[in-house]
C-alpha positions in Angstrom: -3.9 17.1 36.2 -6.8 16.4 33.8 -5.3 18.4 30.9 -2.7 21.2 30.7 -1.0 23.2 27.9 2.7 22.4 28.0 5.6 23.4 25.7 7.3 20.2 24.6 10.4 19.6 22.5 9.8 18.2 19.0 12.7 15.8 19.6 10.9 14.3 22.7 7.5 13.8 21.1 6.7 10.2 20.2 4.5 9.4 17.2 1.4 7.2 18.0 1.8 3.8 16.5 -2.0 3.1 17.0 -3.1 6.1 15.0 -6.4 5.2 13.5 -5.3 6.8 10.3 -2.9 3.9 9.8 -2.0 1.7 12.8 1.4 0.1 12.8 3.3 -2.4 15.0 3.4 -1.1 18.6 7.2 -1.6 18.6 7.7 0.7 15.6 9.9 3.8 15.9 9.2 7.3 14.7 11.1 6.6 11.5 8.8 3.6 10.8 5.7 5.8 11.2 7.2 8.4 9.0 8.0 5.8 6.3 4.4 4.6 6.4 3.0 8.1 6.2 5.2 9.0 3.2 4.3 5.8 1.4 0.6 6.7 2.2 -1.0 3.5 1.0 -4.3 4.5 2.6 -4.2 8.0 1.0 -5.1 9.5 4.3 -1.8 11.2 5.3 -1.2 13.6 2.5 1.8 15.3 4.1 2.7 17.5 1.2 -0.9 18.8 1.0 -0.8 19.6 4.8 2.5 21.5 4.4 1.0 23.6 1.6 -2.0 24.4 3.7 0.1 25.4 6.8 1.8 28.2 4.9 5.0 29.9 6.1 4.8 29.2 9.8 3.5 26.6 12.3 0.0 27.4 13.5 -0.3 27.3 17.3 -4.1 27.4 17.2 -4.3 23.6 16.7 -2.5 21.9 19.5 -1.3 18.3 19.3 -3.0 16.1 22.0 -0.4 14.3 24.0 -0.6 11.5 26.6 2.3 10.4 28.7 2.9 6.7 28.5 5.9 5.2 30.4 7.0 8.8 31.0 7.1 9.4 27.2 4.9 12.1 25.5 2.9 10.2 22.9 1.1 12.2 20.2 -2.5 10.9 20.1 -3.7 13.7 17.7 -1.7 15.9 15.5 0.8 13.3 14.2 0.9 14.8 10.7 2.0 18.2 12.0 4.5 16.6 14.3 5.9 14.5 11.4 6.4 17.7 9.4 8.1 19.2 12.4 10.4 16.2 12.9 11.3 16.3 9.1 12.1 20.0 9.3 14.4 19.4 12.3 16.2 16.5 10.6 15.0 14.1 13.3 13.6 11.7 10.7 14.5 11.2 7.0 12.4 10.8 3.9 13.1 9.6 0.4 10.8 12.2 -1.1 11.4 15.9 -0.3 8.5 17.7 1.3 8.3 21.1 -0.2 7.3 24.4 1.5 7.9 23.2 5.1 6.7 25.9 7.5 9.0 27.4 10.0 8.6 25.4 13.2 10.2 26.2 16.6 12.1 23.5 18.6 9.3 23.5 21.2 5.6 23.6 20.5 2.6 23.9 22.8 0.7 20.7 23.4 -2.5 19.7 25.2 -1.2 17.2 27.7 -4.0 15.1 29.2 -5.2 11.7 30.4 -5.8 8.9 27.9 -9.6 8.9 28.2 -9.8 12.7 27.6 -7.6 12.3 24.5 -9.8 9.5 23.1 -12.9 11.5 23.7 -11.3 14.6 22.1 -10.2 12.6 19.0 -13.6 11.0 18.6 -15.4 14.4 18.8 -12.9 16.1 16.5 -12.7 13.4 13.8 -15.5 10.9 14.4 -18.5 13.1 14.7 -17.5 15.9 12.4 -17.1 13.7 9.4 -13.4 13.8 8.8 -13.2 10.1 9.3 -15.1 7.7 7.1 -17.6 5.5 8.9 -15.4 2.3 8.9 -12.4 4.1 10.5 -14.8 5.6 13.1 -16.3 2.3 14.0 -12.9 0.7 14.3 -11.8 3.4 16.6 -14.9 3.2 18.8 -14.7 -0.6 18.9 -11.1 -0.5 20.1 -11.2 2.4 22.6 -14.9 3.0 23.6 -16.9 -0.3 23.2 -14.5 -2.7 24.9 -14.1 -4.7 21.6 -17.8 -4.7 20.6 -18.1 -4.3 16.9 -20.7 -2.4 14.9 -22.6 -4.3 12.2 -20.7 -2.3 9.6 -17.4 -3.5 10.9 -18.7 -7.1 11.2 -19.7 -7.1 7.5 -16.4 -5.7 6.4 -14.3 -8.2 8.5 -16.3 -11.1 7.0 -16.3 -9.9 3.4 -13.8 -7.1 2.9 -16.5 -5.3 0.8 -16.1 -1.9 2.6 -12.4 -1.6 3.0 -11.7 -2.6 -0.6 -14.3 -0.3 -2.2 -14.0 3.4 -1.5 -17.6 4.3 -2.2 -18.9 1.6 0.1 -17.3 3.4 3.1 -20.1 6.0 3.3 -22.5 6.9 6.1 -25.6 6.2 4.0 -24.3 2.7 3.2 -23.8 2.0 6.9 -27.1 3.5 8.0 -29.4 2.8 5.0 -28.0 0.0 2.9 -26.7 -2.5 5.5 -29.8 -2.4 7.7 -31.1 -5.7 9.3 -34.1 -5.7 6.9 -32.0 -5.1 3.8 -29.5 -7.8 4.9 -32.4 -10.2 5.2 -33.5 -9.4 1.7 -30.0 -10.3 0.5 -30.0 -13.6 2.3 -27.7 -12.3 5.1 -28.0 -11.6 8.8 -25.9 -10.7 11.8 -26.3 -13.1 14.7 -24.3 -12.9 17.9 -21.7 -10.6 16.4 -21.2 -12.8 13.3 -22.3 -12.4 9.7 -24.3 -15.3 8.4 -25.3 -16.2 4.8 -27.6 -18.5 3.0 -25.3 -18.5 0.0 -22.1 -20.2 -1.2 -19.1 -17.9 -1.3 -19.3 -17.8 -5.1 -22.9 -16.7 -5.0 -22.3 -14.2 -2.2 -19.4 -12.6 -4.1 -21.7 -12.1 -7.1 -24.4 -10.5 -5.0 -21.9 -8.2 -3.2 -20.2 -7.3 -6.5 -23.5 -6.3 -8.1 -24.4 -4.2 -5.0 -21.0 -2.5 -5.1 -21.4 -1.8 -8.8 -24.8 -0.1 -8.3 -23.5 2.1 -5.5 -20.3 3.0 -7.3 -22.3 4.0 -10.4 -24.9 5.9 -8.2 -27.8 3.7 -9.1 -28.3 3.5 -5.4 -27.7 6.7 -3.4 -29.3 9.2 -1.1 -31.0 10.6 -4.2 -31.5 7.5 -6.4 -33.5 4.4 -5.4 -33.0 5.3 -1.8 -33.3 2.2 0.4 -34.3 -0.1 -2.4 -31.3 -2.4 -2.0 -33.0 -5.5 -3.5 -34.9 -3.7 -6.2 -31.8 -2.2 -7.9 -30.0 -5.5 -8.3 -29.7 -7.3 -11.7 -32.4 -9.8 -12.4 -29.8 -12.6 -12.4 -28.7 -11.6 -8.9 -32.2 -11.5 -7.6 -32.7 -15.0 -9.1 -29.6 -16.3 -7.2 -31.0 -14.9 -3.9 -34.4 -16.5 -4.5 -32.8 -19.8 -5.3 -31.1 -19.9 -1.9 -34.1 -18.6 0.0 -34.8 -21.9 1.8 -31.2 -22.5 2.8 -30.1 -22.3 6.4 -27.9 -19.5 7.6 -24.3 -20.4 8.1 -21.6 -18.2 9.6 -19.1 -16.6 7.2 -15.5 -16.8 8.5 -13.5 -13.6 8.9 -12.0 -12.7 5.6 -8.6 -12.1 7.1 -8.4 -15.7 8.5 -9.5 -17.5 5.4 -7.0 -19.3 3.3 -7.1 -20.9 -0.1 -8.5 -24.4 0.0 -10.2 -24.1 3.4 -13.9 -24.9 3.5 -16.5 -23.7 5.9 -18.3 -26.2 8.0 -21.9 -26.8 7.0 -24.8 -27.3 9.3 -25.8 -30.9 9.4 -29.4 -29.8 9.1 -28.9 -27.6 6.1 -30.8 -28.1 2.9 -29.4 -30.9 0.8 -29.4 -28.6 -2.2 -27.3 -26.0 -0.6 -23.8 -25.6 -2.2 -20.9 -26.7 -0.1 -19.3 -23.4 0.8 -15.9 -22.3 -0.2 -13.9 -19.5 1.4 -12.9 -16.3 -0.3 -9.4 -16.0 -1.5 -7.2 -14.2 1.0 -6.6 -10.6 0.1 -3.0 -9.9 -0.8 -1.8 -7.6 1.8 1.7 -7.3 0.5 1.2 -5.0 -2.4 -1.9 -3.3 -3.9 -2.4 -2.0 -7.4 -0.4 1.3 -7.8 1.1 0.7 -4.3 -1.3 3.0 -2.6 -4.2 5.3 -3.2 -3.1 8.1 -5.4 -4.3 11.7 -5.2 -4.1 13.0 -8.8 -5.3 16.3 -10.3 -8.7 16.2 -12.0 -8.9 15.1 -15.6 -8.7 12.1 -17.9 -5.7 10.6 -16.1 -7.4 10.6 -12.8 -10.6 9.3 -14.3 -8.7 6.4 -16.0 -6.8 5.7 -12.7 -10.1 5.4 -10.8 -11.6 3.2 -13.4 -8.6 0.8 -13.4 -8.9 0.6 -9.6 -12.5 -0.3 -10.0 -11.6 -2.9 -12.6 -9.0 -4.4 -10.3 -11.5 -4.5 -7.4 -14.0 -6.4 -9.6 -11.3 -8.9 -10.5 -10.3 -9.5 -6.8 -13.9 -9.9 -5.7 -14.7 -12.3 -8.5 -11.5 -14.4 -8.6 -13.5 -17.6 -8.2 -15.4 -17.2 -11.4 -13.0 -15.2 -13.6 -10.1 -16.6 -15.6 -6.5 -15.4 -15.5 -7.2 -13.8 -18.9 -8.9 -11.0 -17.1 -5.5 -9.7 -15.9 -4.8 -8.8 -19.5 -7.5 -6.2 -19.4 -5.9 -4.6 -16.4 -2.4 -4.6 -18.1 -3.8 -3.0 -21.3 -5.5 -0.4 -19.2 -2.2 0.5 -17.6 -0.8 1.1 -21.1 -3.7 3.4 -21.9 -3.2 5.3 -18.6 0.5 5.8 -19.4 -0.3 6.9 -23.0 -2.8 9.4 -21.7 -0.4 10.8 -19.1 2.4 11.0 -21.7 0.1 13.0 -24.1 -1.0 15.4 -21.4 2.7 16.1 -20.6 3.5 16.8 -24.2 5.4 13.7 -25.1 4.9 12.0 -28.5 5.0 8.5 -27.0 5.4 6.7 -23.6 9.1 6.4 -24.1 9.7 10.1 -23.5 7.4 10.1 -20.5 9.0 7.0 -18.9 12.4 8.3 -19.6 11.6 11.6 -17.8 10.0 10.2 -14.7 11.2 6.6 -14.1 14.4 7.4 -12.1 12.7 9.9 -9.8 9.8 7.6 -9.3 11.9 4.6 -8.4 13.6 6.6 -5.6 10.2 7.0 -3.8 9.5 3.2 -3.7 9.6 1.3 -0.5 12.0 -1.6 -0.2 9.2 -4.1 -0.6 8.0 -2.3 -3.8 11.5 -2.2 -5.2 11.9 -5.9 -4.5 8.7 -6.7 -6.3 9.9 -4.7 -9.4 13.1 -6.6 -9.3 11.6 -10.1 -9.0 9.1 -9.3 -11.8 11.9 -7.9 -14.0 10.4 -4.4 -14.2 13.1 -1.9 -15.0 13.6 1.3 -16.9 14.5 -0.7 -20.0 11.8 -3.3 -19.7 8.8 -1.1 -18.7 7.8 0.0 -22.2 7.9 -3.5 -23.6 5.9 -4.7 -20.6 3.2 -2.0 -21.2 3.0 -3.0 -24.8 2.8 -6.7 -24.0 -0.9 -6.6 -23.1 -1.8 -5.8 -26.7 0.7 -8.1 -28.4 1.2 -11.2 -26.2 -2.1 -12.4 -24.7 -0.6 -15.2 -22.5 2.4 -13.3 -21.1 0.3 -10.4 -19.9 -1.7 -12.7 -17.5 1.0 -12.4 -14.8 -0.9 -10.5 -12.1 2.2 -9.9 -9.9 4.0 -8.4 -12.8 1.0 -6.2 -13.6 1.0 -5.0 -10.0 4.7 -4.2 -10.3 4.1 -2.2 -13.5 1.3 -0.3 -11.8 3.4 0.6 -8.8 6.1 2.3 -10.8 3.5 3.9 -13.1 1.7 5.2 -10.0 4.9 6.7 -8.6 5.5 8.4 -12.0 2.0 9.8 -12.0 2.7 11.4 -8.6 5.4 13.5 -10.2 3.5 14.4 -13.4 -0.1 14.5 -12.2 0.0 14.9 -8.4 -3.0 16.9 -7.0 -1.5 20.1 -5.7 
């Protein structure tokens, strides 16, 4: 049997823990996958949006792709639809209610096939038609098609984190036209034997990449603007940094996920004596991110401010080595402005009315880790308003980045009630 349409019980279907949308521990249960999908840190699941699109009934025209593993039917494609089905049948639970669930039968038709057919079908459906961003596509191909061989795009991200932490860097033209071998060479970078190598210290490299991100995010470099001129669009100060290191030897950049604070990269014994001793990037905090996840808000001032604050936070994390803790104050003050703008749009005279209306409902949607962070940082219904005001009135106290993240998480949860994109 290569592939066959079979009616399978919703209760028997097993959600795929290796879903490229958001992989999870292979020992995870269906409930764990659902919890992750509802939390939606990646912003890729959007279950409520799918439920709204499906209408009143389950559409049989799009079949889940199922592969039997250890005699269990694993859903390789169609996990979002199956999650909605499991929710509607009470097979899994959610903290947040999914509205407008379609009517779904106890059994649904599935395309049952071999694993290689499933992988090819998924890649054709998502990877070549543009529904996956380039980084996710490359990760999928590396894992399931290329026997672990990584694309240059993936190598660059694993070494620097520049693509996964910057939404606008994860574009086809960045992969195909910006990070070409010739452009990397102009930036003092190259890929050699599957590793990213640099002529720069990590501090200098962070400045170069930060400038490049800024130009792409502000559309100074795009398919319509300065196309291909990666070096030319950089600030003069950045060009000077690149020129200063031109005679340095290339040295491998360690994988960004394995670097820890205080570690130092080995230097080539033949390297130029003027080359800076290299320091590793700070390890990215994978516990919690600003706002807890990527939000999908309705268009307007609130959404614009939210996106700008995310960019501000990205800039802070990329440039940790050269910024002071005082920079966090700017992020904290931005959160207050965001809350004030949301309050005004909802018709409240001040943020007290807005927070009073949405705090309790928002708190119920938090994960246990998020709730713990709020507790340890003393963020509560009573303290939230003073903490939002603290950025403007207490310069030193507002430098607590973990507390700022905690404030952003509950604010983000409130925004999903008041300004969620329908």
